[in-house]
Biopython code that builds the backbone (N, CA, C, O; Angstrom):
import numpy as np
from Bio.PDB.StructureBuilder import StructureBuilder

atoms = [
    (1, "UNK", "N", (54.132, 88.445, 79.711)),
    (1, "UNK", "CA", (54.108, 89.585, 80.620)),
    (1, "UNK", "C", (54.394, 90.837, 79.806)),
    (1, "UNK", "O", (55.304, 90.838, 78.977)),
    (2, "UNK", "N", (53.630, 91.903, 80.029)),
    (2, "UNK", "CA", (53.848, 93.172, 79.336)),
    (2, "UNK", "C", (54.563, 94.125, 80.264)),
    (2, "UNK", "O", (54.569, 93.946, 81.482)),
    (3, "UNK", "N", (55.163, 95.134, 79.676)),
    (3, "UNK", "CA", (55.903, 96.124, 80.458)),
    (3, "UNK", "C", (54.985, 96.816, 81.454)),
    (3, "UNK", "O", (53.857, 97.189, 81.132)),
    (4, "UNK", "N", (55.488, 96.976, 82.660)),
    (4, "UNK", "CA", (54.729, 97.677, 83.690)),
    (4, "UNK", "C", (53.930, 96.755, 84.590)),
    (4, "UNK", "O", (53.422, 97.198, 85.620)),
    (5, "UNK", "N", (53.803, 95.470, 84.228)),
    (5, "UNK", "CA", (53.084, 94.546, 85.088)),
    (5, "UNK", "C", (54.076, 93.827, 85.987)),
    (5, "UNK", "O", (55.190, 93.536, 85.552)),
    (6, "UNK", "N", (53.706, 93.532, 87.230)),
    (6, "UNK", "CA", (54.610, 92.799, 88.116)),
    (6, "UNK", "C", (54.764, 91.367, 87.634)),
    (6, "UNK", "O", (53.869, 90.823, 86.987)),
    (7, "UNK", "N", (55.897, 90.760, 87.951)),
    (7, "UNK", "CA", (56.148, 89.370, 87.591)),
    (7, "UNK", "C", (55.200, 88.471, 88.353)),
    (7, "UNK", "O", (54.829, 88.774, 89.487)),
    (8, "UNK", "N", (54.804, 87.369, 87.741)),
    (8, "UNK", "CA", (53.927, 86.387, 88.371)),
    (8, "UNK", "C", (54.754, 85.581, 89.369)),
    (8, "UNK", "O", (55.674, 84.875, 88.956)),
    (9, "UNK", "N", (54.457, 85.663, 90.680)),
    (9, "UNK", "CA", (55.257, 84.945, 91.672)),
    (9, "UNK", "C", (55.137, 83.434, 91.538)),
    (9, "UNK", "O", (55.946, 82.707, 92.115)),
    (10, "UNK", "N", (54.162, 82.945, 90.803)),
    (10, "UNK", "CA", (53.987, 81.507, 90.617)),
    (10, "UNK", "C", (54.850, 80.960, 89.487)),
    (10, "UNK", "O", (55.024, 79.746, 89.377)),
    (11, "UNK", "N", (55.395, 81.837, 88.646)),
    (11, "UNK", "CA", (56.210, 81.410, 87.519)),
    (11, "UNK", "C", (57.676, 81.329, 87.934)),
    (11, "UNK", "O", (58.195, 82.251, 88.564)),
    (12, "UNK", "N", (58.352, 80.219, 87.583)),
    (12, "UNK", "CA", (59.778, 80.108, 87.939)),
    (12, "UNK", "C", (60.608, 81.100, 87.146)),
    (12, "UNK", "O", (60.284, 81.439, 86.008)),
    (13, "UNK", "N", (61.673, 81.553, 87.762)),
    (13, "UNK", "CA", (62.636, 82.435, 87.100)),
    (13, "UNK", "C", (63.876, 81.608, 86.862)),
    (13, "UNK", "O", (64.369, 80.952, 87.780)),
    (14, "UNK", "N", (64.388, 81.626, 85.651)),
    (14, "UNK", "CA", (65.584, 80.837, 85.366)),
    (14, "UNK", "C", (66.710, 81.752, 84.937)),
    (14, "UNK", "O", (66.491, 82.827, 84.378)),
    (15, "UNK", "N", (67.911, 81.302, 85.211)),
    (15, "UNK", "CA", (69.114, 82.013, 84.796)),
    (15, "UNK", "C", (69.813, 81.138, 83.783)),
    (15, "UNK", "O", (70.034, 79.960, 84.062)),
    (16, "UNK", "N", (70.175, 81.653, 82.615)),
    (16, "UNK", "CA", (70.858, 80.831, 81.615)),
    (16, "UNK", "C", (72.144, 80.241, 82.173)),
    (16, "UNK", "O", (72.818, 80.869, 82.989)),
    (17, "UNK", "N", (72.484, 79.034, 81.733)),
    (17, "UNK", "CA", (73.718, 78.377, 82.153)),
    (17, "UNK", "C", (74.893, 79.283, 81.817)),
    (17, "UNK", "O", (74.935, 79.885, 80.744)),
    (18, "UNK", "N", (75.851, 79.377, 82.740)),
    (18, "UNK", "CA", (77.025, 80.208, 82.527)),
    (18, "UNK", "C", (76.807, 81.657, 82.906)),
    (18, "UNK", "O", (77.678, 82.495, 82.670)),
    (19, "UNK", "N", (75.656, 81.970, 83.492)),
    (19, "UNK", "CA", (75.368, 83.333, 83.904)),
    (19, "UNK", "C", (75.379, 83.412, 85.422)),
    (19, "UNK", "O", (74.585, 82.730, 86.070)),
    (20, "UNK", "N", (76.259, 84.229, 86.016)),
    (20, "UNK", "CA", (76.240, 84.382, 87.459)),
    (20, "UNK", "C", (74.886, 84.933, 87.898)),
    (20, "UNK", "O", (74.332, 85.825, 87.256)),
    (21, "UNK", "N", (74.363, 84.397, 88.990)),
    (21, "UNK", "CA", (73.053, 84.820, 89.480)),
    (21, "UNK", "C", (73.032, 86.326, 89.685)),
    (21, "UNK", "O", (73.917, 86.889, 90.330)),
    (22, "UNK", "N", (72.027, 86.962, 89.138)),
    (22, "UNK", "CA", (71.845, 88.392, 89.327)),
    (22, "UNK", "C", (72.683, 89.273, 88.427)),
    (22, "UNK", "O", (72.531, 90.494, 88.455)),
    (23, "UNK", "N", (73.566, 88.692, 87.630)),
    (23, "UNK", "CA", (74.442, 89.545, 86.825)),
    (23, "UNK", "C", (73.818, 89.927, 85.492)),
    (23, "UNK", "O", (74.031, 91.033, 84.995)),
    (24, "UNK", "N", (73.046, 89.009, 84.913)),
    (24, "UNK", "CA", (72.457, 89.280, 83.619)),
    (24, "UNK", "C", (73.434, 89.152, 82.467)),
    (24, "UNK", "O", (73.047, 89.321, 81.310)),
    (25, "UNK", "N", (74.711, 88.853, 82.762)),
    (25, "UNK", "CA", (75.687, 88.678, 81.699)),
    (25, "UNK", "C", (76.335, 87.309, 81.820)),
    (25, "UNK", "O", (76.589, 86.842, 82.930)),
    (26, "UNK", "N", (76.607, 86.657, 80.690)),
    (26, "UNK", "CA", (77.224, 85.332, 80.737)),
    (26, "UNK", "C", (78.638, 85.392, 81.309)),
    (26, "UNK", "O", (79.356, 86.378, 81.145)),
    (27, "UNK", "N", (79.011, 84.310, 81.981)),
    (27, "UNK", "CA", (80.359, 84.169, 82.509)),
    (27, "UNK", "C", (81.328, 83.956, 81.349)),
    (27, "UNK", "O", (80.984, 83.283, 80.377)),
    (28, "UNK", "N", (82.510, 84.510, 81.433)),
    (28, "UNK", "CA", (83.517, 84.345, 80.389)),
    (28, "UNK", "C", (84.317, 83.066, 80.590)),
    (28, "UNK", "O", (85.273, 82.829, 79.852)),
    (29, "UNK", "N", (83.964, 82.244, 81.553)),
    (29, "UNK", "CA", (84.701, 81.022, 81.842)),
    (29, "UNK", "C", (85.641, 81.250, 83.003)),
    (29, "UNK", "O", (85.588, 82.287, 83.666)),
    (30, "UNK", "N", (86.510, 80.270, 83.249)),
    (30, "UNK", "CA", (87.415, 80.390, 84.390)),
    (30, "UNK", "C", (88.326, 81.608, 84.289)),
    (30, "UNK", "O", (88.769, 81.984, 83.204)),
    (31, "UNK", "N", (88.594, 82.210, 85.432)),
    (31, "UNK", "CA", (89.484, 83.362, 85.513)),
    (31, "UNK", "C", (90.928, 82.867, 85.628)),
    (31, "UNK", "O", (91.238, 82.079, 86.521)),
    (32, "UNK", "N", (91.809, 83.320, 84.738)),
    (32, "UNK", "CA", (93.217, 82.919, 84.779)),
    (32, "UNK", "C", (93.869, 83.470, 86.034)),
    (32, "UNK", "O", (93.735, 84.651, 86.351)),
    (33, "UNK", "N", (94.573, 82.607, 86.739)),
    (33, "UNK", "CA", (95.203, 82.961, 88.009)),
    (33, "UNK", "C", (96.649, 82.484, 87.992)),
    (33, "UNK", "O", (96.954, 81.412, 87.469)),
    (34, "UNK", "N", (97.529, 83.285, 88.566)),
    (34, "UNK", "CA", (98.931, 82.888, 88.701)),
    (34, "UNK", "C", (99.295, 82.918, 90.183)),
    (34, "UNK", "O", (98.763, 83.734, 90.936)),
    (35, "UNK", "N", (100.196, 82.035, 90.605)),
    (35, "UNK", "CA", (100.607, 82.037, 92.010)),
    (35, "UNK", "C", (101.265, 83.359, 92.405)),
    (35, "UNK", "O", (102.083, 83.908, 91.666)),
    (36, "UNK", "N", (100.889, 83.859, 93.587)),
    (36, "UNK", "CA", (101.462, 85.110, 94.076)),
    (36, "UNK", "C", (102.541, 84.873, 95.125)),
    (36, "UNK", "O", (103.385, 85.741, 95.346)),
    (37, "UNK", "N", (102.527, 83.700, 95.783)),
    (37, "UNK", "CA", (103.513, 83.384, 96.813)),
    (37, "UNK", "C", (103.328, 84.213, 98.064)),
    (37, "UNK", "O", (102.698, 85.271, 98.039)),
    (38, "UNK", "N", (103.872, 83.733, 99.138)),
    (38, "UNK", "CA", (103.899, 84.442, 100.426)),
    (38, "UNK", "C", (102.533, 84.886, 100.937)),
    (38, "UNK", "O", (102.421, 85.954, 101.539)),
    (39, "UNK", "N", (101.486, 84.081, 100.705)),
    (39, "UNK", "CA", (100.179, 84.423, 101.266)),
    (39, "UNK", "C", (100.166, 84.082, 102.750)),
    (39, "UNK", "O", (101.028, 83.353, 103.242)),
    (40, "UNK", "N", (99.178, 84.617, 103.453)),
    (40, "UNK", "CA", (98.999, 84.320, 104.872)),
    (40, "UNK", "C", (98.118, 83.081, 105.012)),
    (40, "UNK", "O", (97.121, 82.940, 104.304)),
    (41, "UNK", "N", (98.481, 82.199, 105.912)),
    (41, "UNK", "CA", (97.714, 80.984, 106.216)),
    (41, "UNK", "C", (97.376, 80.152, 104.982)),
    (41, "UNK", "O", (96.207, 79.826, 104.776)),
    (42, "UNK", "N", (98.363, 79.797, 104.153)),
    (42, "UNK", "CA", (98.047, 78.989, 102.975)),
    (42, "UNK", "C", (97.493, 77.615, 103.369)),
    (42, "UNK", "O", (97.904, 77.023, 104.366)),
    (43, "UNK", "N", (96.545, 77.126, 102.552)),
    (43, "UNK", "CA", (95.919, 75.832, 102.795)),
    (43, "UNK", "C", (95.710, 75.144, 101.454)),
    (43, "UNK", "O", (95.630, 75.794, 100.412)),
    (44, "UNK", "N", (95.622, 73.802, 101.498)),
    (44, "UNK", "CA", (95.396, 73.024, 100.283)),
    (44, "UNK", "C", (93.973, 73.258, 99.792)),
    (44, "UNK", "O", (93.033, 73.307, 100.585)),
    (45, "UNK", "N", (93.824, 73.402, 98.472)),
    (45, "UNK", "CA", (92.527, 73.621, 97.832)),
    (45, "UNK", "C", (92.325, 72.522, 96.790)),
    (45, "UNK", "O", (93.170, 72.352, 95.911)),
    (46, "UNK", "N", (91.216, 71.768, 96.872)),
    (46, "UNK", "CA", (90.969, 70.746, 95.838)),
    (46, "UNK", "C", (90.661, 71.370, 94.487)),
    (46, "UNK", "O", (90.002, 72.407, 94.411)),
    (47, "UNK", "N", (91.136, 70.741, 93.429)),
    (47, "UNK", "CA", (90.835, 71.214, 92.082)),
    (47, "UNK", "C", (89.767, 70.335, 91.451)),
    (47, "UNK", "O", (89.493, 69.239, 91.940)),
    (48, "UNK", "N", (89.161, 70.814, 90.363)),
    (48, "UNK", "CA", (88.068, 70.080, 89.725)),
    (48, "UNK", "C", (88.494, 69.381, 88.442)),
    (48, "UNK", "O", (88.001, 68.291, 88.151)),
    (49, "UNK", "N", (89.394, 69.977, 87.668)),
    (49, "UNK", "CA", (89.868, 69.325, 86.446)),
    (49, "UNK", "C", (91.346, 69.605, 86.225)),
    (49, "UNK", "O", (91.877, 70.640, 86.627)),
    (50, "UNK", "N", (91.986, 68.649, 85.573)),
    (50, "UNK", "CA", (93.379, 68.790, 85.135)),
    (50, "UNK", "C", (93.403, 68.350, 83.683)),
    (50, "UNK", "O", (93.069, 67.209, 83.365)),
    (51, "UNK", "N", (93.799, 69.257, 82.808)),
    (51, "UNK", "CA", (93.762, 68.984, 81.373)),
    (51, "UNK", "C", (95.136, 69.273, 80.776)),
    (51, "UNK", "O", (95.702, 70.342, 81.007)),
    (52, "UNK", "N", (95.682, 68.311, 79.997)),
    (52, "UNK", "CA", (96.966, 68.580, 79.343)),
    (52, "UNK", "C", (96.873, 69.802, 78.436)),
    (52, "UNK", "O", (95.887, 69.990, 77.724)),
    (53, "UNK", "N", (97.909, 70.622, 78.476)),
    (53, "UNK", "CA", (97.999, 71.827, 77.639)),
    (53, "UNK", "C", (99.416, 71.890, 77.098)),
    (53, "UNK", "O", (100.287, 72.547, 77.669)),
    (54, "UNK", "N", (99.635, 71.193, 75.984)),
    (54, "UNK", "CA", (101.001, 71.069, 75.475)),
    (54, "UNK", "C", (101.773, 70.176, 76.427)),
    (54, "UNK", "O", (101.323, 69.069, 76.725)),
    (55, "UNK", "N", (102.911, 70.618, 76.910)),
    (55, "UNK", "CA", (103.667, 69.871, 77.909)),
    (55, "UNK", "C", (103.330, 70.286, 79.329)),
    (55, "UNK", "O", (104.002, 69.875, 80.275)),
    (56, "UNK", "N", (102.298, 71.095, 79.483)),
    (56, "UNK", "CA", (101.891, 71.600, 80.795)),
    (56, "UNK", "C", (100.516, 71.045, 81.164)),
    (56, "UNK", "O", (99.949, 70.235, 80.432)),
    (57, "UNK", "N", (99.985, 71.487, 82.304)),
    (57, "UNK", "CA", (98.633, 71.127, 82.731)),
    (57, "UNK", "C", (97.831, 72.392, 82.989)),
    (57, "UNK", "O", (98.340, 73.361, 83.553)),
    (58, "UNK", "N", (96.569, 72.372, 82.569)),
    (58, "UNK", "CA", (95.641, 73.444, 82.920)),
    (58, "UNK", "C", (94.776, 72.899, 84.052)),
    (58, "UNK", "O", (94.048, 71.923, 83.871)),
    (59, "UNK", "N", (94.857, 73.528, 85.203)),
    (59, "UNK", "CA", (94.117, 73.096, 86.387)),
    (59, "UNK", "C", (92.994, 74.097, 86.647)),
    (59, "UNK", "O", (93.227, 75.306, 86.633)),
    (60, "UNK", "N", (91.775, 73.604, 86.886)),
    (60, "UNK", "CA", (90.656, 74.482, 87.246)),
    (60, "UNK", "C", (90.145, 74.096, 88.627)),
    (60, "UNK", "O", (90.231, 72.938, 89.037)),
    (61, "UNK", "N", (89.611, 75.090, 89.338)),
    (61, "UNK", "CA", (89.025, 74.879, 90.653)),
    (61, "UNK", "C", (88.047, 75.997, 90.943)),
    (61, "UNK", "O", (87.986, 76.992, 90.221)),
    (62, "UNK", "N", (87.279, 75.819, 92.012)),
    (62, "UNK", "CA", (86.313, 76.835, 92.425)),
    (62, "UNK", "C", (86.783, 77.396, 93.757)),
    (62, "UNK", "O", (87.148, 76.653, 94.668)),
    (63, "UNK", "N", (86.768, 78.721, 93.854)),
    (63, "UNK", "CA", (87.307, 79.392, 95.033)),
    (63, "UNK", "C", (86.569, 80.700, 95.248)),
    (63, "UNK", "O", (85.577, 80.987, 94.579)),
    (64, "UNK", "N", (87.067, 81.487, 96.189)),
    (64, "UNK", "CA", (86.498, 82.796, 96.477)),
    (64, "UNK", "C", (87.297, 83.910, 95.827)),
    (64, "UNK", "O", (88.258, 83.668, 95.096)),
    (65, "UNK", "N", (86.880, 85.133, 96.109)),
    (65, "UNK", "CA", (87.510, 86.302, 95.498)),
    (65, "UNK", "C", (88.839, 86.645, 96.165)),
    (65, "UNK", "O", (89.096, 86.290, 97.315)),
    (66, "UNK", "N", (89.671, 87.347, 95.402)),
    (66, "UNK", "CA", (90.928, 87.865, 95.946)),
    (66, "UNK", "C", (90.638, 89.192, 96.630)),
    (66, "UNK", "O", (89.708, 89.877, 96.206)),
    (67, "UNK", "N", (91.348, 89.589, 97.627)),
    (67, "UNK", "CA", (92.573, 89.024, 98.158)),
    (67, "UNK", "C", (92.350, 87.941, 99.213)),
    (67, "UNK", "O", (93.316, 87.408, 99.758)),
    (68, "UNK", "N", (91.101, 87.611, 99.505)),
    (68, "UNK", "CA", (90.825, 86.610, 100.538)),
    (68, "UNK", "C", (91.245, 85.211, 100.120)),
    (68, "UNK", "O", (91.681, 84.422, 100.959)),
    (69, "UNK", "N", (91.122, 84.892, 98.849)),
    (69, "UNK", "CA", (91.475, 83.582, 98.324)),
    (69, "UNK", "C", (92.412, 83.754, 97.139)),
    (69, "UNK", "O", (91.973, 83.834, 95.991)),
    (70, "UNK", "N", (93.710, 83.810, 97.428)),
    (70, "UNK", "CA", (94.726, 84.014, 96.392)),
    (70, "UNK", "C", (95.562, 82.752, 96.247)),
    (70, "UNK", "O", (95.929, 82.126, 97.242)),
    (71, "UNK", "N", (95.864, 82.378, 95.004)),
    (71, "UNK", "CA", (96.706, 81.212, 94.756)),
    (71, "UNK", "C", (98.115, 81.510, 95.245)),
    (71, "UNK", "O", (98.773, 82.422, 94.745)),
    (72, "UNK", "N", (98.574, 80.743, 96.218)),
    (72, "UNK", "CA", (99.908, 80.924, 96.789)),
    (72, "UNK", "C", (100.953, 80.227, 95.922)),
    (72, "UNK", "O", (101.918, 80.840, 95.465)),
    (73, "UNK", "N", (100.730, 78.912, 95.705)),
    (73, "UNK", "CA", (101.697, 78.124, 94.931)),
    (73, "UNK", "C", (101.026, 76.845, 94.447)),
    (73, "UNK", "O", (99.918, 76.506, 94.861)),
    (74, "UNK", "N", (101.724, 76.150, 93.561)),
    (74, "UNK", "CA", (101.294, 74.843, 93.071)),
    (74, "UNK", "C", (102.476, 73.896, 93.247)),
    (74, "UNK", "O", (103.559, 74.142, 92.718)),
    (75, "UNK", "N", (102.263, 72.810, 93.995)),
    (75, "UNK", "CA", (103.301, 71.800, 94.173)),
    (75, "UNK", "C", (103.005, 70.628, 93.246)),
    (75, "UNK", "O", (101.857, 70.206, 93.111)),
    (76, "UNK", "N", (104.053, 70.106, 92.608)),
    (76, "UNK", "CA", (103.912, 68.941, 91.736)),
    (76, "UNK", "C", (104.909, 67.888, 92.210)),
    (76, "UNK", "O", (106.102, 68.161, 92.344)),
    (77, "UNK", "N", (104.398, 66.667, 92.463)),
    (77, "UNK", "CA", (105.247, 65.548, 92.871)),
    (77, "UNK", "C", (105.115, 64.443, 91.828)),
    (77, "UNK", "O", (104.006, 64.057, 91.458)),
    (78, "UNK", "N", (106.247, 63.941, 91.360)),
    (78, "UNK", "CA", (106.266, 62.925, 90.318)),
    (78, "UNK", "C", (106.590, 61.567, 90.938)),
    (78, "UNK", "O", (107.554, 61.440, 91.693)),
    (79, "UNK", "N", (105.785, 60.556, 90.619)),
    (79, "UNK", "CA", (106.031, 59.177, 91.031)),
    (79, "UNK", "C", (105.894, 58.292, 89.797)),
    (79, "UNK", "O", (105.484, 58.759, 88.735)),
    (80, "UNK", "N", (106.234, 57.026, 89.936)),
    (80, "UNK", "CA", (106.211, 56.122, 88.786)),
    (80, "UNK", "C", (104.818, 55.985, 88.175)),
    (80, "UNK", "O", (104.692, 55.923, 86.952)),
    (81, "UNK", "N", (103.767, 55.935, 89.002)),
    (81, "UNK", "CA", (102.412, 55.686, 88.496)),
    (81, "UNK", "C", (101.522, 56.920, 88.483)),
    (81, "UNK", "O", (100.439, 56.891, 87.899)),
    (82, "UNK", "N", (101.965, 58.018, 89.125)),
    (82, "UNK", "CA", (101.090, 59.191, 89.200)),
    (82, "UNK", "C", (101.883, 60.488, 89.321)),
    (82, "UNK", "O", (103.054, 60.506, 89.700)),
    (83, "UNK", "N", (101.188, 61.570, 88.982)),
    (83, "UNK", "CA", (101.703, 62.931, 89.172)),
    (83, "UNK", "C", (100.703, 63.618, 90.100)),
    (83, "UNK", "O", (99.524, 63.739, 89.766)),
    (84, "UNK", "N", (101.171, 64.064, 91.259)),
    (84, "UNK", "CA", (100.301, 64.707, 92.239)),
    (84, "UNK", "C", (100.449, 66.213, 92.149)),
    (84, "UNK", "O", (101.549, 66.754, 92.260)),
    (85, "UNK", "N", (99.302, 66.894, 91.942)),
    (85, "UNK", "CA", (99.274, 68.357, 91.830)),
    (85, "UNK", "C", (98.503, 68.895, 93.025)),
    (85, "UNK", "O", (97.346, 68.534, 93.239)),
    (86, "UNK", "N", (99.148, 69.761, 93.805)),
    (86, "UNK", "CA", (98.526, 70.342, 94.996)),
    (86, "UNK", "C", (98.493, 71.854, 94.872)),
    (86, "UNK", "O", (99.530, 72.500, 94.721)),
    (87, "UNK", "N", (97.272, 72.419, 94.937)),
    (87, "UNK", "CA", (97.095, 73.874, 94.930)),
    (87, "UNK", "C", (97.075, 74.372, 96.369)),
    (87, "UNK", "O", (96.510, 73.725, 97.250)),
    (88, "UNK", "N", (97.688, 75.514, 96.599)),
    (88, "UNK", "CA", (97.692, 76.158, 97.911)),
    (88, "UNK", "C", (97.136, 77.568, 97.749)),
    (88, "UNK", "O", (97.581, 78.315, 96.877)),
    (89, "UNK", "N", (96.159, 77.937, 98.591)),
    (89, "UNK", "CA", (95.605, 79.288, 98.600)),
    (89, "UNK", "C", (95.699, 79.876, 99.996)),
    (89, "UNK", "O", (95.651, 79.163, 100.998)),
    (90, "UNK", "N", (95.833, 81.189, 100.035)),
    (90, "UNK", "CA", (95.831, 81.931, 101.285)),
    (90, "UNK", "C", (95.318, 83.329, 101.014)),
    (90, "UNK", "O", (94.802, 83.614, 99.933)),
    (91, "UNK", "N", (95.460, 84.190, 101.991)),
    (91, "UNK", "CA", (95.029, 85.578, 101.816)),
    (91, "UNK", "C", (96.246, 86.468, 101.673)),
    (91, "UNK", "O", (97.307, 86.181, 102.227)),
    (92, "UNK", "N", (96.088, 87.549, 100.926)),
    (92, "UNK", "CA", (97.173, 88.521, 100.792)),
    (92, "UNK", "C", (96.887, 89.756, 101.628)),
    (92, "UNK", "O", (97.702, 90.678, 101.678)),
    (93, "UNK", "N", (95.729, 89.780, 102.287)),
    (93, "UNK", "CA", (95.357, 90.921, 103.124)),
    (93, "UNK", "C", (94.463, 90.417, 104.254)),
    (93, "UNK", "O", (93.271, 90.183, 104.054)),
    (94, "UNK", "N", (95.047, 90.251, 105.446)),
    (94, "UNK", "CA", (94.275, 89.679, 106.553)),
    (94, "UNK", "C", (93.142, 90.589, 107.029)),
    (94, "UNK", "O", (92.260, 90.127, 107.753)),
    (95, "UNK", "N", (93.139, 91.851, 106.650)),
    (95, "UNK", "CA", (92.071, 92.763, 107.049)),
    (95, "UNK", "C", (91.019, 92.967, 105.959)),
    (95, "UNK", "O", (90.095, 93.763, 106.125)),
    (96, "UNK", "N", (91.159, 92.251, 104.853)),
    (96, "UNK", "CA", (90.225, 92.423, 103.732)),
    (96, "UNK", "C", (88.835, 91.917, 104.101)),
    (96, "UNK", "O", (88.682, 90.958, 104.856)),
    (97, "UNK", "N", (87.854, 92.569, 103.563)),
    (97, "UNK", "CA", (86.468, 92.135, 103.692)),
    (97, "UNK", "C", (86.041, 91.686, 102.303)),
    (97, "UNK", "O", (85.979, 92.496, 101.378)),
    (98, "UNK", "N", (85.749, 90.405, 102.155)),
    (98, "UNK", "CA", (85.425, 89.855, 100.840)),
    (98, "UNK", "C", (84.030, 89.245, 100.860)),
    (98, "UNK", "O", (83.583, 88.691, 101.865)),
    (99, "UNK", "N", (83.363, 89.362, 99.726)),
    (99, "UNK", "CA", (82.051, 88.759, 99.590)),
    (99, "UNK", "C", (82.225, 87.256, 99.414)),
    (99, "UNK", "O", (83.252, 86.797, 98.915)),
    (100, "UNK", "N", (81.222, 86.498, 99.824)),
    (100, "UNK", "CA", (81.255, 85.057, 99.654)),
    (100, "UNK", "C", (80.578, 84.722, 98.337)),
    (100, "UNK", "O", (79.352, 84.671, 98.240)),
    (101, "UNK", "N", (81.402, 84.495, 97.333)),
    (101, "UNK", "CA", (80.908, 84.152, 96.006)),
    (101, "UNK", "C", (81.888, 83.146, 95.414)),
    (101, "UNK", "O", (83.100, 83.266, 95.594)),
    (102, "UNK", "N", (81.355, 82.162, 94.712)),
    (102, "UNK", "CA", (82.205, 81.153, 94.095)),
    (102, "UNK", "C", (82.640, 81.615, 92.714)),
    (102, "UNK", "O", (81.830, 82.089, 91.918)),
    (103, "UNK", "N", (83.922, 81.471, 92.443)),
    (103, "UNK", "CA", (84.502, 81.850, 91.159)),
    (103, "UNK", "C", (85.280, 80.647, 90.631)),
    (103, "UNK", "O", (86.037, 80.021, 91.372)),
    (104, "UNK", "N", (85.094, 80.327, 89.360)),
    (104, "UNK", "CA", (85.898, 79.288, 88.746)),
    (104, "UNK", "C", (87.210, 79.919, 88.305)),
    (104, "UNK", "O", (87.227, 80.938, 87.614)),
    (105, "UNK", "N", (88.308, 79.295, 88.717)),
    (105, "UNK", "CA", (89.638, 79.802, 88.395)),
    (105, "UNK", "C", (90.423, 78.732, 87.650)),
    (105, "UNK", "O", (90.095, 77.547, 87.711)),
    (106, "UNK", "N", (91.471, 79.170, 86.942)),
    (106, "UNK", "CA", (92.369, 78.214, 86.299)),
    (106, "UNK", "C", (93.791, 78.746, 86.356)),
    (106, "UNK", "O", (94.025, 79.950, 86.463)),
    (107, "UNK", "N", (94.735, 77.813, 86.283)),
    (107, "UNK", "CA", (96.137, 78.170, 86.225)),
    (107, "UNK", "C", (96.839, 77.161, 85.331)),
    (107, "UNK", "O", (96.372, 76.034, 85.169)),
    (108, "UNK", "N", (97.945, 77.561, 84.762)),
    (108, "UNK", "CA", (98.767, 76.678, 83.943)),
    (108, "UNK", "C", (99.953, 76.241, 84.789)),
    (108, "UNK", "O", (100.688, 77.070, 85.326)),
    (109, "UNK", "N", (100.128, 74.935, 84.901)),
    (109, "UNK", "CA", (101.215, 74.366, 85.696)),
    (109, "UNK", "C", (102.309, 73.894, 84.748)),
    (109, "UNK", "O", (102.079, 73.036, 83.895)),
    (110, "UNK", "N", (103.495, 74.460, 84.907)),
    (110, "UNK", "CA", (104.648, 74.071, 84.099)),
    (110, "UNK", "C", (105.206, 72.762, 84.658)),
    (110, "UNK", "O", (105.559, 72.683, 85.835)),
    (111, "UNK", "N", (105.281, 71.753, 83.820)),
    (111, "UNK", "CA", (105.784, 70.447, 84.257)),
    (111, "UNK", "C", (107.260, 70.293, 83.909)),
    (111, "UNK", "O", (107.722, 70.804, 82.890)),
    (112, "UNK", "N", (107.998, 69.582, 84.767)),
    (112, "UNK", "CA", (109.403, 69.297, 84.484)),
    (112, "UNK", "C", (109.572, 67.903, 83.887)),
    (112, "UNK", "O", (110.643, 67.566, 83.382)),
    (113, "UNK", "N", (108.500, 67.084, 83.946)),
    (113, "UNK", "CA", (108.484, 65.756, 83.345)),
    (113, "UNK", "C", (107.152, 65.577, 82.627)),
    (113, "UNK", "O", (106.139, 66.116, 83.072)),
    (114, "UNK", "N", (107.133, 64.835, 81.530)),
    (114, "UNK", "CA", (105.848, 64.565, 80.876)),
    (114, "UNK", "C", (104.990, 63.642, 81.745)),
    (114, "UNK", "O", (105.512, 62.794, 82.468)),
    (115, "UNK", "N", (103.671, 63.817, 81.666)),
    (115, "UNK", "CA", (102.762, 62.969, 82.426)),
    (115, "UNK", "C", (102.767, 61.552, 81.870)),
    (115, "UNK", "O", (102.762, 60.583, 82.629)),
    (116, "UNK", "N", (102.777, 61.433, 80.558)),
    (116, "UNK", "CA", (102.764, 60.113, 79.924)),
    (116, "UNK", "C", (101.505, 59.344, 80.309)),
    (116, "UNK", "O", (100.396, 59.871, 80.218)),
    (117, "UNK", "N", (101.680, 58.107, 80.737)),
    (117, "UNK", "CA", (100.552, 57.252, 81.126)),
    (117, "UNK", "C", (100.191, 57.362, 82.601)),
    (117, "UNK", "O", (99.313, 56.646, 83.081)),
    (118, "UNK", "N", (100.859, 58.251, 83.321)),
    (118, "UNK", "CA", (100.599, 58.363, 84.762)),
    (118, "UNK", "C", (99.266, 59.034, 85.048)),
    (118, "UNK", "O", (98.786, 59.856, 84.268)),
    (119, "UNK", "N", (98.685, 58.674, 86.168)),
    (119, "UNK", "CA", (97.431, 59.268, 86.626)),
    (119, "UNK", "C", (97.745, 60.621, 87.269)),
    (119, "UNK", "O", (98.750, 60.756, 87.966)),
    (120, "UNK", "N", (96.887, 61.627, 87.038)),
    (120, "UNK", "CA", (97.023, 62.938, 87.671)),
    (120, "UNK", "C", (96.152, 62.949, 88.915)),
    (120, "UNK", "O", (94.944, 62.725, 88.834)),
    (121, "UNK", "N", (96.762, 63.210, 90.064)),
    (121, "UNK", "CA", (96.102, 63.093, 91.356)),
    (121, "UNK", "C", (96.050, 64.451, 92.040)),
    (121, "UNK", "O", (96.990, 65.241, 91.944)),
    (122, "UNK", "N", (94.937, 64.719, 92.736)),
    (122, "UNK", "CA", (94.761, 65.958, 93.499)),
    (122, "UNK", "C", (95.387, 65.779, 94.884)),
    (122, "UNK", "O", (94.955, 64.924, 95.658)),
    (123, "UNK", "N", (96.393, 66.576, 95.190)),
    (123, "UNK", "CA", (97.087, 66.482, 96.463)),
    (123, "UNK", "C", (96.300, 67.002, 97.648)),
    (123, "UNK", "O", (96.723, 66.822, 98.790)),
    (124, "UNK", "N", (95.160, 67.646, 97.406)),
    (124, "UNK", "CA", (94.331, 68.160, 98.503)),
    (124, "UNK", "C", (93.268, 67.153, 98.943)),
    (124, "UNK", "O", (92.563, 67.390, 99.924)),
    (125, "UNK", "N", (93.148, 66.048, 98.237)),
    (125, "UNK", "CA", (92.118, 65.051, 98.578)),
    (125, "UNK", "C", (92.724, 63.863, 99.291)),
    (125, "UNK", "O", (92.008, 62.929, 99.652)),
]
sb = StructureBuilder()
sb.init_structure("model")
sb.init_model(0)
sb.init_chain("A")
sb.init_seg("    ")
for serial, (resi, resn, name, xyz) in enumerate(atoms, 1):
    if name == "N":
        sb.init_residue(resn, " ", resi, " ")
    sb.init_atom(name, np.array(xyz, "f"), 0.0, 1.0, " ", f" {name:<3s}", serial, name[0])
structure = sb.get_structure()
């Protein structure tokens, strides 16, 4: 295609992996998020990965934009065979108008016990 000619509607348009649709720029990866506490209507949010990070865990999940979807807190429960990690999200502004777009987020969870051989379980599932 040369400059000034319309795109061929029969040709597929592709977006490179890691590029948000319509942005034209690659995604920088998950957005670091920290719990803000005291959100309105907090609810459990399933996470997608849990990866050891030193003595802590790096948790990633997909969510919406803030202030509509803000990380409220992270609960960790320790049992003999598993460690259950539960993410809670809520809104920090009940009058906010937010676009519906998926964002990959991550947070670092400080552990009080090592995971060891225990299974890491999602408390929202």
